[in-house]
TIRO-5672 format. One line per 5 residues: number of its first residue (from 1); their letters; for each residue x, y negated, z negated of N, C-alpha, C. Coordinates in Angstrom, 3 decimals, always signed. Each point is the difference from the previous one (the first is absolute). Layout:
REM residues N
NUM	a	X:Y:Z:X:Y:Z:X:Y:Z  ...
This chain:
REM residues 294
1	mkfwq	+81.499:-151.866:-146.249:+1.448:-0.213:-0.016:+0.710:+1.253:+0.494  +0.990:-0.195:+0.850:+0.799:+1.101:+0.523:+1.402:-0.087:-0.597  +0.670:+1.150:-0.050:+1.273:+0.069:-0.707:+1.068:+0.624:+0.888  +1.112:-0.719:+0.106:+1.131:+0.448:+0.791:+1.184:+0.284:-0.918  +0.793:+0.963:+0.389:+1.243:+0.282:-0.714:+1.169:-0.469:+0.847
6	avtwa	+0.837:-0.861:-0.563:+1.213:-0.431:+0.690:+1.033:+1.119:-0.051  +0.557:+0.341:+1.147:+1.063:+1.013:+0.044:+1.315:-0.610:+0.484  +0.092:-1.308:-0.024:+1.241:-0.686:+0.342:+1.126:+0.479:-0.911  +1.113:+0.368:+0.598:+1.226:+0.485:-0.650:-0.127:+1.398:-0.602  -1.151:+0.645:+0.147:-0.120:+1.378:-0.490:+0.936:+0.906:+0.796
11	etdql	+0.479:+1.050:-0.650:+0.887:+0.925:+0.681:-0.712:+0.609:+1.210  +0.641:-0.075:+1.144:-0.633:+0.418:+1.254:-0.429:+1.454:-0.041  +0.796:+0.857:-0.629:-0.337:+1.425:-0.010:-1.167:+0.326:-0.941  -0.507:-0.991:-0.724:-1.157:+0.210:-0.875:-1.309:-0.537:+0.597  +0.068:-0.670:+1.131:-1.167:-0.719:+0.515:-1.192:+0.908:+0.294
16	ieiak	+0.249:+1.173:+0.536:-1.128:+0.881:+0.338:-0.724:+0.452:-1.262  +0.744:+0.372:-1.036:-0.640:+0.422:-1.252:-0.705:-1.186:-0.678  +0.590:-1.188:+0.090:-0.655:-1.196:-0.531:-1.337:-0.204:+0.692  -0.010:+0.117:+1.319:-1.225:-0.213:+0.766:-1.077:+1.007:-0.380  +0.349:+1.250:-0.098:-0.975:+1.034:-0.362:-0.625:-0.289:-1.355
21	faeec	+0.835:-0.386:-0.971:-0.517:-0.223:-1.344:-0.784:-1.310:-0.085  +0.430:-1.025:+0.715:-0.736:-1.262:+0.019:-1.410:+0.209:+0.527  -0.134:+0.847:+0.996:-1.331:+0.313:+0.528:-0.853:+0.692:-1.053  +0.585:+0.915:-0.742:-0.719:+0.681:-1.078:-0.459:-0.990:-1.069  +0.810:-1.022:-0.266:-0.295:-0.968:-1.056:-1.043:-1.035:+0.412
26	gfegl	-0.350:-0.058:+1.261:-1.023:-0.930:+0.439:+0.504:-1.318:+0.548  +1.288:-0.073:+0.333:+0.514:-1.221:+0.609:-0.553:-0.156:+1.407  -0.202:-1.246:+0.401:-0.429:-0.314:+1.358:+1.120:+0.280:+1.000  +1.229:-0.370:-0.389:+1.095:+0.188:+0.929:+1.350:-0.245:-0.634  +1.032:+0.184:+0.813:+1.379:-0.251:-0.403:+0.556:-1.155:+0.828
31	mggdh	+0.803:-0.822:-0.653:+0.604:-1.154:+0.651:+1.510:+0.082:-0.137  +0.680:+0.141:+1.123:+1.450:+0.036:-0.006:+0.590:-1.383:+0.209  +1.310:-0.059:+0.141:+0.691:-1.254:+0.254:+0.897:+0.150:+1.210  +0.371:-1.102:+0.607:+0.805:+0.067:+1.215:+1.132:-1.009:-0.012  +1.176:+0.487:+0.282:+1.131:-0.804:+0.453:+0.772:+0.875:+0.965
36	alwpn	+0.547:-0.619:+1.030:+0.727:+0.763:+1.002:+1.367:+0.448:-0.507  +0.581:-0.795:-0.901:+1.375:+0.260:-0.423:+0.304:-0.837:-1.241  +1.143:+0.262:-0.586:+0.485:-0.803:-1.119:+1.360:-0.578:+0.378  +0.143:-1.328:+0.016:+1.260:-0.606:+0.428:+1.069:+0.040:-1.089  +1.240:-0.140:+0.405:+1.101:-0.008:-0.956:-0.054:-1.218:-0.913
41	tlepa	-0.410:-1.142:+0.553:-0.172:-1.213:-0.795:-1.405:-0.534:+0.233  -0.569:-0.593:-1.029:-1.395:-0.446:+0.052:-0.129:-1.361:-0.660  -0.528:-0.958:+0.741:-0.260:-1.321:-0.562:-1.247:+0.046:-0.885  -0.049:-0.799:-1.075:-1.155:+0.004:-0.904:-1.196:-0.744:+0.606  -0.736:+0.691:+0.869:-1.110:-0.633:+0.715:-1.331:+0.703:-0.223
46	ypysd	-0.037:+0.961:-0.913:-1.251:+0.714:-0.278:-0.994:-0.964:-0.637  -1.205:-0.176:+0.584:-0.907:-1.057:-0.453:-0.814:+0.326:-1.246  +0.097:+1.236:-0.503:-0.879:+0.400:-1.097:+0.746:+0.269:-1.302  +1.174:-0.613:-0.163:+0.705:+0.096:-1.277:+0.695:-1.317:-0.286  +0.221:-0.290:-1.264:+0.670:-1.243:-0.377:+1.457:-0.013:+0.443
51	sgypp	+0.638:+1.163:+0.034:+1.414:+0.077:+0.352:+0.247:-0.084:+1.501  -1.033:+0.287:+0.794:+0.183:+0.067:+1.440:+0.457:+1.362:+0.487  +0.187:+0.938:-0.939:+0.399:+1.355:+0.381:-1.173:+0.959:-0.192  -0.124:+0.990:+0.879:-1.111:+0.946:-0.086:+0.245:+1.050:-1.071  -1.028:+0.767:-0.354:+0.179:+1.047:-1.011:+0.771:+1.201:+0.521
56	qvees	+0.036:+0.234:+1.303:+0.723:+1.152:+0.521:+1.503:-0.255:+0.029  +0.738:+1.103:+0.117:+1.460:-0.064:+0.064:+0.462:+0.831:+1.193  +1.307:+0.067:+0.181:+0.554:+0.708:+1.157:-0.479:+1.445:+0.091  -0.178:+0.661:-1.155:-0.367:+1.415:-0.008:-1.507:+0.232:+0.112  -0.805:-1.044:+0.001:-1.455:+0.164:+0.046:-0.424:+0.663:+1.312
61	eypdq	-0.886:+0.975:-0.126:-0.389:+0.790:+1.173:-1.110:-0.687:+0.793  +0.228:-0.136:+1.301:-0.998:-0.505:+0.933:-0.087:+0.966:+1.182  -0.716:+1.111:-0.171:-0.119:+0.946:+1.112:-0.767:-0.621:+1.159  +0.207:+0.539:+1.186:-0.773:-0.451:+1.151:-1.489:+0.148:-0.314  -0.734:-1.085:+0.149:-1.400:+0.015:-0.414:-0.864:+0.904:+0.862
66	wvsia	+0.237:+0.017:+1.295:-0.864:+0.809:+0.857:+0.226:+1.492:-0.250  +1.244:+0.401:-0.193:+0.293:+1.416:-0.263:-0.567:+0.424:-1.350  +0.224:-0.807:-1.026:-0.455:+0.384:-1.340:-1.528:-0.005:-0.086  -0.653:-0.983:+0.624:-1.473:-0.020:-0.013:-0.553:+1.215:+0.736  +0.593:+0.356:+1.131:-0.472:+1.171:+0.736:+0.096:+1.266:-0.851
71	amaas	+1.107:+0.152:-0.717:+0.181:+1.185:-0.837:-1.018:+0.027:-1.143  -0.220:-1.149:-0.636:-0.965:-0.049:-1.107:-1.423:+0.195:+0.493  -0.325:-0.578:+1.150:-1.347:+0.155:+0.553:-0.290:+1.457:+0.357  +1.019:+0.707:+0.491:-0.179:+1.401:+0.363:-0.243:+0.887:-1.220  +0.357:-0.505:-1.175:-0.120:+0.786:-1.234:-1.223:-0.387:-0.824
76	tttlk	-0.815:-0.932:+0.500:-1.174:-0.497:-0.721:-1.188:-0.074:+0.956  -1.162:-0.312:-0.547:-1.201:-0.044:+0.847:-0.767:-1.311:-0.089  +0.085:-0.704:-1.117:-0.788:-1.229:-0.165:+0.855:-1.229:-0.275  +1.212:+0.181:-0.464:+0.855:-1.103:-0.414:+0.332:-0.908:+1.184  +0.006:-1.312:-0.239:+0.378:-0.959:+1.028:+1.448:-0.438:-0.217
81	fttgv	+0.569:-0.615:+1.033:+1.411:-0.363:-0.056:+0.231:-1.357:+0.645  +0.824:-0.811:-0.674:+0.415:-1.269:+0.578:+1.393:-0.333:-0.500  +0.508:-1.106:+0.479:+1.321:-0.478:-0.409:-0.145:-1.413:-0.512  +0.597:-0.272:-1.140:-0.122:-1.328:-0.588:+1.360:-0.688:-0.126  +0.553:-0.533:+1.084:-0.548:-0.057:+1.343:+1.081:+0.352:+1.025
86	yvlpl	-0.461:+0.402:+1.200:+0.899:+0.299:+1.112:+0.476:-1.309:+0.616  +1.315:-0.126:+0.190:+0.569:-1.245:+0.534:-0.209:+0.005:+1.513  -1.165:-0.448:+0.421:-0.419:+0.158:+1.387:+0.810:-0.821:+1.002  +0.303:-1.280:-0.237:+0.709:-0.758:+1.034:+1.432:+0.452:+0.237  +0.492:+0.918:-0.832:+1.323:+0.579:+0.203:-0.017:+1.069:+1.090
91	rnpie	-1.231:+0.520:+0.302:-0.105:+1.175:+0.859:-0.655:-0.303:+1.350  +0.141:+0.975:+0.900:-0.624:-0.086:+1.312:-1.471:+0.368:-0.116  -0.934:-0.892:+0.353:-1.421:+0.283:-0.199:-0.518:+1.159:+0.844  +0.623:+0.275:+1.135:-0.441:+1.143:+0.808:+0.273:+1.299:-0.755  +1.183:+0.110:-0.592:+0.337:+1.208:-0.763:-0.879:+0.130:-1.241
96	vakat	-0.268:-1.126:-0.671:-0.855:+0.033:-1.186:-1.417:+0.409:+0.383  -0.524:-0.552:+1.091:-1.355:+0.341:+0.431:-0.120:+1.486:+0.318  +0.997:+0.541:+0.650:-0.042:+1.420:+0.361:+0.089:+0.895:-1.231  +0.910:-0.325:-0.913:+0.156:+0.804:-1.210:-1.244:-0.060:-0.878  -0.563:-1.177:-0.170:-1.155:-0.142:-0.893:-1.266:+0.597:+0.602
101	atlsi	-0.150:-0.081:+1.321:-1.132:+0.665:+0.640:+0.072:+1.505:-0.236  +1.196:+0.570:+0.143:+0.186:+1.431:-0.235:-0.286:+0.356:-1.450  +0.480:-0.827:-0.930:-0.259:+0.240:-1.425:-1.485:-0.021:-0.303  -0.702:-0.957:+0.576:-1.436:-0.098:-0.245:-0.727:+1.253:+0.480  +0.367:+0.476:+1.176:-0.648:+1.192:+0.550:+0.291:+1.219:-0.861
106	lsggr	+1.273:+0.220:-0.321:+0.377:+1.206:-0.733:-0.471:-0.007:-1.446  -0.230:-1.191:-0.553:-0.477:-0.086:-1.388:-1.522:-0.063:-0.087  -0.674:+0.037:+1.123:-1.456:-0.104:-0.025:-0.481:-1.379:-0.399  +0.717:-1.026:+0.441:-0.412:-1.374:-0.284:+0.334:-0.481:-1.393  +0.990:+0.619:-0.647:+0.336:-0.371:-1.382:+1.203:-0.936:-0.095
111	filga	+0.445:-0.518:+1.127:+1.154:-0.890:+0.015:-0.428:-1.454:+0.121  +0.662:-0.858:-0.771:-0.210:-1.444:+0.033:+1.355:-0.655:+0.233  +0.056:-0.927:+0.933:+1.254:-0.712:+0.247:+0.103:-1.180:-0.957  +0.874:+0.124:-0.987:+0.292:-1.099:-0.909:+1.261:-0.699:+0.466  -0.089:-1.282:+0.314:+1.127:-0.676:+0.655:+0.275:-1.358:-0.621
116	gagwm	+1.264:-0.410:+0.097:+0.404:-1.301:-0.503:+1.086:-0.592:+0.867  +0.300:-1.274:-0.243:+0.974:-0.717:+0.822:+1.438:+0.360:-0.345  +0.251:+0.447:-1.231:+1.361:+0.298:-0.429:+0.675:-1.213:-0.615  +0.920:+0.258:-0.906:+0.697:-1.081:-0.701:+1.531:+0.125:+0.091  +0.492:+1.195:+0.380:+1.434:+0.255:-0.057:+0.658:-0.391:+1.326
121	reefd	+0.637:-1.157:+0.021:+0.650:-0.488:+1.221:+1.033:+1.004:+0.517  +0.689:+0.660:-0.911:+1.066:+0.901:+0.406:-0.522:+1.124:+0.906  -1.199:+0.515:-0.287:-0.583:+1.030:+0.863:-0.137:-0.505:+1.434  -0.561:-1.196:+0.115:-0.227:-0.572:+1.324:+1.318:-0.257:+0.725  +0.993:-0.507:-0.728:+1.295:-0.271:+0.618:+0.627:+1.283:+0.535
126	iygvd	-0.075:+1.063:-0.787:+0.606:+1.266:+0.409:-0.749:+0.610:+1.181  -1.308:-0.181:+0.038:-0.805:+0.483:+1.127:+0.125:-0.905:+1.232  +0.571:-1.178:-0.187:+0.103:-0.932:+1.110:-1.298:-0.706:+0.317  -0.849:-0.188:-1.026:-1.291:-0.668:+0.161:+0.046:-1.325:-0.751  -0.446:-1.057:+0.650:+0.054:-1.337:-0.583:-0.914:-0.087:-1.223
131	fstrg	+0.600:-0.231:-1.165:-0.760:-0.071:-1.244:-0.935:-1.208:-0.026  +0.436:-1.110:+0.568:-0.769:-1.244:-0.099:-1.298:+0.034:+0.793  -0.110:+0.914:+0.966:-1.219:+0.079:+0.817:-0.874:+1.194:-0.379  +0.259:+0.599:-1.167:-0.706:+1.232:-0.342:-1.500:-0.206:-0.165  -0.437:-1.200:-0.435:-1.429:-0.240:-0.172:-0.745:+0.059:+1.320
136	krfde	+0.480:-0.724:+0.990:-0.614:+0.025:+1.323:+0.115:+1.388:+0.615  +1.152:+0.630:-0.185:+0.196:+1.361:+0.519:-0.989:+0.965:-0.660  -0.217:-0.176:-1.298:-0.953:+0.832:-0.740:-1.399:-0.140:+0.588  -0.437:-1.232:+0.222:-1.330:-0.230:+0.575:-0.141:+0.693:+1.349  +1.016:-0.132:+0.846:-0.066:+0.618:+1.318:+0.001:+1.525:-0.102
141	cleai	+0.768:+0.548:-0.943:-0.009:+1.452:-0.209:-1.389:+0.485:-0.405  -0.648:-0.725:-0.904:-1.339:+0.385:-0.438:-0.991:-0.022:+1.151  +0.061:-1.037:+0.807:-0.890:-0.097:+1.153:+0.287:+1.106:+1.007  +1.275:+0.215:+0.295:+0.379:+0.984:+1.007:-0.368:+1.419:-0.425  +0.230:+0.338:-1.265:-0.285:+1.348:-0.474:-1.485:+0.315:+0.105
146	qilwk	-0.847:-0.945:-0.375:-1.441:+0.246:+0.096:-0.442:+0.167:+1.456  +0.664:-0.685:+0.906:-0.285:+0.187:+1.426:+0.495:+1.368:+0.462  +1.186:+0.381:-0.442:+0.594:+1.274:+0.422:-0.785:+1.206:-0.499  -0.749:-0.149:-1.070:-0.824:+1.101:-0.511:-1.230:+0.266:+0.866  -0.293:-0.888:+0.944:-1.191:+0.168:+0.830:+0.180:+1.141:+0.994
151	nnlve	-1.129:+0.551:+0.427:-0.001:+1.197:+0.845:+0.000:-0.362:+1.485  +0.926:-0.870:+0.399:+0.077:-0.408:+1.400:+1.334:-0.733:+0.238  +0.247:-0.344:+1.238:+1.170:-0.794:+0.327:-0.125:-1.385:-0.602  +1.085:-0.482:-0.618:-0.021:-1.319:-0.639:+1.315:-0.713:+0.289  -0.025:-1.306:-0.174:+1.221:-0.786:+0.137:-0.004:-1.089:-1.059
156	yhgef	+1.207:-0.514:-0.273:+0.142:-1.076:-0.982:+1.185:-0.862:+0.412  -0.204:-1.300:-0.049:+1.059:-0.914:+0.405:+0.125:-1.111:-1.037  +0.928:+0.183:-0.921:+0.263:-0.988:-1.023:+1.425:-0.512:+0.106  +0.368:-0.816:-0.960:+1.357:-0.549:-0.003:+1.037:+1.056:-0.364  -0.378:+0.916:-0.906:+0.945:+1.008:-0.493:-0.387:+1.421:+0.388
161	vnfpl	-1.274:+0.239:+0.220:-0.491:+1.317:+0.415:-0.585:-0.151:+1.395  +0.499:+0.810:+0.913:-0.425:-0.172:+1.386:+0.056:+1.346:+0.719  -1.115:+0.444:+0.552:+0.016:+1.226:+0.793:-1.093:-0.060:+1.065  +0.243:+0.656:+1.148:-0.993:+0.038:+1.076:-1.095:+1.007:-0.313  -0.854:+0.276:+0.964:-1.057:+0.982:-0.201:+0.591:+1.369:-0.340
166	irlvp	-0.329:+0.486:-1.197:+0.456:+1.311:-0.452:-1.122:+0.659:-0.785  +0.151:+1.272:-0.237:-0.972:+0.724:-0.826:+0.735:+0.983:-0.889  -0.371:+0.021:-1.272:+0.540:+0.977:-0.937:-1.036:+1.090:-0.218  +0.400:+1.239:+0.214:-0.888:+1.146:-0.175:+0.672:+0.981:-0.947  -0.686:+0.468:-1.061:-1.423:-0.211:-0.267:-0.267:-1.317:-0.732
171	spsdh	-1.177:-0.531:+0.207:-0.433:-1.154:-0.777:-0.734:+0.503:-1.233  -0.023:-0.778:-1.073:-0.647:+0.475:-1.223:-1.507:+0.163:+0.178  -0.535:+1.077:-0.548:-1.442:+0.228:+0.077:-0.743:-0.759:-1.084  +0.700:-0.394:-1.061:-0.583:-0.798:-1.083:+0.616:-1.396:+0.005  -0.767:-0.973:-0.487:+0.561:-1.337:-0.200:+1.114:+0.081:-1.041
176	ipiyi	+1.158:-0.545:+0.323:+1.111:-0.038:-0.956:-0.037:-1.332:-0.729  -0.314:-0.004:-1.286:-0.012:-1.267:-0.739:+1.404:-0.578:-0.105  +0.076:-1.308:-0.060:+1.261:-0.704:-0.215:-0.129:-0.829:-1.269  +0.884:+0.240:-0.957:+0.040:-0.776:-1.232:+1.286:-0.833:+0.014  -0.122:-1.277:-0.268:+1.139:-0.910:+0.037:+0.485:-0.284:-1.415
181	ggdne	+1.308:+0.037:-0.200:+0.577:-0.253:-1.308:+0.551:-1.407:-0.139  +0.104:-0.451:-1.259:+0.554:-1.319:-0.307:-1.064:-0.951:-0.508  +0.393:-0.937:-0.865:-1.015:-0.908:-0.538:+0.349:-1.471:+0.167  +0.839:-0.314:+1.000:+0.148:-1.406:+0.347:-1.102:-0.385:+0.995  -0.065:-1.279:+0.332:-1.072:-0.501:+0.854:-0.026:+0.706:+1.359
186	ralrr	+1.161:+0.171:+0.601:+0.042:+0.626:+1.323:-0.445:+1.453:-0.055  +0.402:+0.701:-1.044:-0.393:+1.405:-0.130:-1.503:+0.129:-0.184  -0.586:-0.864:-0.817:-1.446:+0.058:-0.215:-0.755:-0.338:+1.282  +0.479:-0.987:+0.720:-0.636:-0.341:+1.278:+0.100:+1.164:+0.983  +1.149:+0.634:+0.025:+0.199:+1.134:+0.903:-0.932:+1.149:-0.377
191	aakyg	-0.149:+0.253:-1.289:-0.901:+1.056:-0.447:-1.433:-0.296:+0.409  -0.420:-1.259:-0.163:-1.367:-0.383:+0.348:-0.242:+0.071:+1.502  +0.987:-0.359:+0.783:-0.156:-0.070:+1.458:+0.118:+1.368:+0.664  +0.996:+0.778:-0.409:+0.293:+1.255:+0.686:-0.380:+1.244:-0.796  -0.151:-0.128:-1.298:-0.040:+1.182:-0.842:-1.377:+0.515:-0.354
196	dgwig	-0.006:+1.266:-0.403:-1.173:+0.639:-0.609:+0.157:+0.028:-1.509  +1.123:-0.529:-0.492:+0.254:-0.001:-1.425:+1.281:-0.745:-0.320  +0.242:-0.135:-1.305:+1.165:-0.735:-0.498:+0.648:+0.797:-1.114  +1.339:+0.049:-0.003:+0.765:+0.678:-1.041:+0.782:-1.045:-0.782  -0.262:-0.104:-1.285:+0.726:-0.938:-0.839:+1.414:+0.475:-0.272
201	agnip	+0.831:-0.938:-0.403:+1.397:+0.325:-0.291:+0.231:+0.241:-1.489  -1.083:+0.092:-0.767:+0.073:+0.088:-1.457:-0.429:-1.320:-0.580  -1.099:-0.004:-0.741:-0.579:-1.248:-0.481:-0.393:+0.115:-1.464  +0.105:-1.119:-0.723:-0.608:-0.031:-1.318:-1.504:-0.199:+0.199  -0.829:+0.531:-0.884:-1.448:-0.021:+0.238:-0.576:-1.389:+0.277
206	etvpp	+0.531:-1.034:-0.668:-0.575:-1.336:+0.146:+0.133:-0.548:+1.412  +1.001:+0.485:+0.744:+0.209:-0.520:+1.352:-0.853:+0.698:+1.050  -0.618:+1.110:-0.365:-0.713:+0.802:+0.994:-1.281:-0.671:+0.508  -0.906:-0.475:-0.879:-1.239:-0.600:+0.517:+0.223:-1.166:+0.960  +0.940:-0.933:-0.269:+0.219:-1.073:+0.978:+0.482:+0.513:+1.360
211	ilqkl	+0.835:+1.044:-0.003:+0.459:+0.562:+1.258:-1.162:+0.644:+0.753  -0.842:+0.726:-0.719:-1.157:+0.631:+0.636:-0.935:-1.047:+0.593  -0.187:-1.104:-0.714:-0.846:-1.073:+0.518:+0.621:-0.625:+1.236  +1.316:-0.178:-0.029:+0.704:-0.551:+1.160:-0.166:+0.912:+1.206  +0.126:+1.297:-0.202:-0.183:+0.947:+1.094:-1.418:-0.068:+0.552
216	ndlrv	-0.977:-0.095:-0.900:-1.393:-0.116:+0.450:-0.200:-1.252:+0.845  +0.556:-1.113:-0.463:-0.138:-1.260:+0.734:+0.660:+0.096:+1.374  +1.178:+0.606:+0.060:+0.704:+0.125:+1.269:-0.731:+0.935:+0.953  -0.601:+1.029:-0.519:-0.746:+0.923:+0.862:-1.234:-0.680:+0.580  -0.609:-0.876:-0.778:-1.107:-0.807:+0.538:+0.522:-0.904:+1.110
221	eygks	+1.145:-0.622:-0.232:+0.601:-0.899:+0.989:+0.281:+0.727:+1.312  +0.438:+1.255:-0.080:+0.339:+0.758:+1.201:-1.195:+0.812:+0.536  -1.169:-0.167:-0.603:-1.175:+0.723:+0.459:+0.044:+1.487:-0.273  +0.680:+0.399:-1.072:+0.179:+1.419:-0.329:-0.718:+0.410:-1.287  -0.858:-0.850:-0.520:-0.554:+0.236:-1.336:-1.038:+1.121:-0.046
226	dgafe	-0.497:+0.442:+1.150:-1.045:+1.030:-0.005:+0.555:+1.411:-0.130  +1.261:+0.205:+0.333:+0.566:+1.345:-0.023:+0.505:+0.402:-1.376  +0.209:+1.309:-0.179:+0.566:+0.510:-1.251:+1.450:-0.451:-0.117  +0.435:-0.230:-1.231:+1.354:-0.491:-0.222:+0.484:+0.542:-1.338  +1.133:+0.712:+0.039:+0.560:+0.604:-1.202:+1.062:-0.910:-0.616
231	tivgl	+0.060:-0.017:-1.315:+1.036:-0.751:-0.707:+0.668:+0.934:-1.001  +1.250:+0.345:+0.266:+0.757:+0.916:-0.851:+0.968:-0.827:-0.834  -0.202:-0.015:-1.299:+0.753:-0.897:-0.870:+0.674:+0.785:-1.116  +1.320:-0.017:-0.016:+0.742:+0.497:-1.146:+0.079:-1.088:-1.059  -0.185:+0.375:-1.249:-0.093:-0.988:-1.072:+1.206:+0.057:-0.928
236	yaeqt	+0.535:-1.181:-0.320:+1.019:-0.112:-1.032:-0.700:-0.195:-1.339  -0.666:+1.044:-0.431:-0.741:-0.011:-1.264:-0.441:+1.428:-0.282  -0.244:+0.289:-1.257:-0.536:+1.312:-0.330:-1.399:+0.131:+0.579  -0.218:+1.035:+0.764:-1.311:+0.185:+0.594:-0.961:+0.591:-1.026  -1.176:-0.586:-0.037:-1.084:+0.515:-0.836:-1.254:+0.044:+0.846
241	vdllk	-0.949:+0.792:-0.432:-1.274:+0.097:+0.716:-0.694:-1.356:+0.035  +0.014:-0.706:-1.108:-0.676:-1.303:-0.050:+0.651:-1.000:+0.958  +1.338:-0.017:+0.031:+0.695:-0.922:+0.893:-0.325:+0.310:+1.453  +0.041:+1.267:+0.365:-0.257:+0.372:+1.386:-1.452:-0.241:+0.385  -0.916:+0.213:-0.932:-1.405:-0.313:+0.276:-0.169:-1.484:+0.292
246	slgeq	+0.648:-0.822:-0.798:-0.109:-1.445:+0.183:+0.551:-0.430:+1.353  +1.169:+0.522:+0.360:+0.601:-0.363:+1.279:-0.805:+0.579:+1.166  -0.575:+1.176:-0.213:-0.840:+0.584:+1.032:-1.238:-0.840:+0.271  -0.558:-0.568:-1.042:-1.161:-0.866:+0.170:+0.343:-1.272:+0.762  +1.301:-0.346:+0.014:+0.446:-1.200:+0.708:+0.563:+0.309:+1.386
251	gmtst	-0.122:+1.267:+0.412:+0.337:+0.340:+1.377:+1.205:+0.888:+0.206  +0.702:+0.370:-1.055:+1.135:+0.898:+0.171:-0.508:+1.415:+0.214  +0.410:+0.647:+1.085:-0.560:+1.310:+0.319:+0.882:+1.170:-0.419  +1.304:-0.243:-0.171:+0.920:+1.089:-0.314:+1.147:-0.505:-0.862  +0.579:+0.913:-0.771:+1.201:-0.328:-0.751:+1.026:+1.110:+0.173
256	vnmpf	+1.189:-0.219:-0.566:+1.128:+0.906:+0.212:+0.579:+0.417:-1.343  +0.213:+1.291:-0.160:+0.756:+0.476:-1.142:+1.476:-0.203:+0.304  +0.739:-0.500:-0.964:+1.372:-0.446:+0.215:+0.901:+1.098:+0.542  +1.083:-0.370:+0.695:+0.976:+1.007:+0.430:+0.524:+0.796:-1.192  +0.302:+1.254:+0.233:+0.472:+0.873:-1.073:+1.242:-0.569:-0.672
261	efslg	+0.863:-0.631:+0.776:+1.256:-0.515:-0.535:-0.221:-1.014:-1.112  -1.049:-0.799:+0.107:-0.258:-1.031:-1.008:-0.362:+0.585:-1.352  -0.603:+1.183:-0.005:-0.420:+0.616:-1.257:+0.898:+1.152:-0.429  +0.500:+0.753:+0.975:+0.730:+1.222:-0.314:+1.507:-0.114:+0.193  +0.465:-1.110:+0.548:+1.419:-0.154:+0.270:+0.339:+0.374:+1.432
266	kkssi	+1.260:-0.183:+0.358:+0.411:+0.152:+1.397:-0.103:+1.418:+0.515  +0.143:+0.975:-0.828:-0.145:+1.391:+0.419:-0.958:+0.699:-0.958  -0.970:+0.698:+0.561:-0.942:+0.743:-0.840:-0.417:+1.254:+0.736  -0.410:+0.998:-0.755:-0.399:+1.276:+0.587:-1.398:-0.109:+0.586  -0.353:+0.957:+0.821:-1.353:+0.017:+0.564:-1.027:+0.213:-1.119
271	dekkr	+0.359:+0.780:-1.014:-0.939:+0.205:-1.107:-0.237:-1.302:-0.766  +1.054:-0.786:-0.215:-0.173:-1.293:-0.671:-0.894:-0.924:+0.825  +0.154:+0.040:+1.303:-0.844:-0.838:+0.859:-1.454:+0.470:-0.044  -0.208:+1.295:-0.018:-1.365:+0.524:-0.080:-0.669:-0.423:-1.302  +0.722:+0.074:-1.094:-0.589:-0.394:-1.281:-0.303:-1.510:-0.019
276	fmery	+0.860:-0.773:+0.649:-0.198:-1.448:+0.107:-1.290:-0.303:+0.768  -0.212:+0.662:+1.125:-1.232:-0.199:+0.770:-1.216:+0.530:-0.743  +0.177:+1.102:-0.689:-1.100:+0.591:-0.753:-0.462:-0.932:-1.121  +0.944:-0.620:-0.701:-0.360:-0.944:-1.063:-0.772:-1.191:+0.570  +0.449:-0.487:+1.154:-0.699:-1.130:+0.624:-1.420:+0.402:+0.400
281	akkii	-0.148:+1.184:+0.533:-1.326:+0.468:+0.393:-0.933:+0.086:-1.205  +0.500:+0.524:-1.106:-0.839:+0.142:-1.200:-0.321:-1.348:-0.621  +0.966:-0.924:+0.042:-0.193:-1.308:-0.631:-0.820:-0.954:+0.865  +0.195:+0.066:+1.332:-0.573:-1.013:+0.883:-0.960:+0.581:+1.036  +0.438:+0.944:+0.811:-0.804:+0.434:+1.141:-1.302:+0.645:-0.442
286	ipmnl	+0.068:+0.975:-0.899:-1.208:+0.708:-0.426:-0.990:-0.938:-0.705  +0.431:-0.825:-0.991:-0.946:-0.927:-0.629:-0.609:-0.999:+0.984  +0.795:-0.497:+0.941:-0.524:-0.949:+0.980:-1.026:+0.670:+0.907  +0.274:+1.213:+0.414:-0.957:+0.716:+0.842:-1.287:+0.296:-0.750  +0.115:+0.364:-1.270:-1.190:+0.270:-0.798:-0.837:-1.266:-0.196
291	ssmr	+0.670:-1.109:-0.253:-0.726:-1.239:-0.230:-0.722:-0.470:+1.259  +0.569:+0.279:+1.171:-0.642:-0.413:+1.244:-1.235:+0.827:+0.320  -0.139:+1.169:-0.655:-1.151:+0.870:+0.233:-1.178:-0.350:-0.891  +0.248:-0.852:-1.002:-1.075:-0.316:-0.950:-0.964:-1.018:+0.569
């Protein structure tokens, strides 16, 4: 079992110290969050709450993911980094491919592209991107980016993404994994077809095994069952060694320690965050690692 620390909404000026200490504690990586902006008015369309409103508010911090990951990677040596999740169909895939290739090189292959379709219509409207076609646009972005990472001239001609023969230099020297977020049918299919892994949106333990089985079935359907596949699942339950062992035996490869805001409140010091990660390491990471050695 691997362990990630969510840094969504963490104070931006604390991220480097968080990363350094998370590495000391034995975390596999850090997972940030992405939104391009916060609109003045917001319709209740968030799919993961009963109210339709997300947990973040206007003041919630969403630093640029590529800049913040680069800074944290430069301050660490083994920690991995992803976003849960980057709203990919909102962006230009050529720019994303270039930025992520550079991140992968400078981090020594420690970057993972975590991507999702997005749920906030207002973001798309303000960017001038059609919200209703984001699924198809997302698929084309995923295909185009993997082509653009190749070390030669490439072209892509889709309905929404279209470019002639071009080459982006430098190309990544390591394979950049892609993890897809979301747990509806389309998201799971997309993860199985295009992804090297899947990021859950927060699940109660009972729902995890059926989702893992569904992913396995879909990967067989797409002829992808032979490759490695990561499943990063945040749990709406108290984490225990026994619970994680059970889910690990059923195919869950990674879990997430909750965002600091959920436990420490909207503002907390770097020392409070360090103690929070330290407690998790002593309660979960160290015992799990010891048990796997037996």
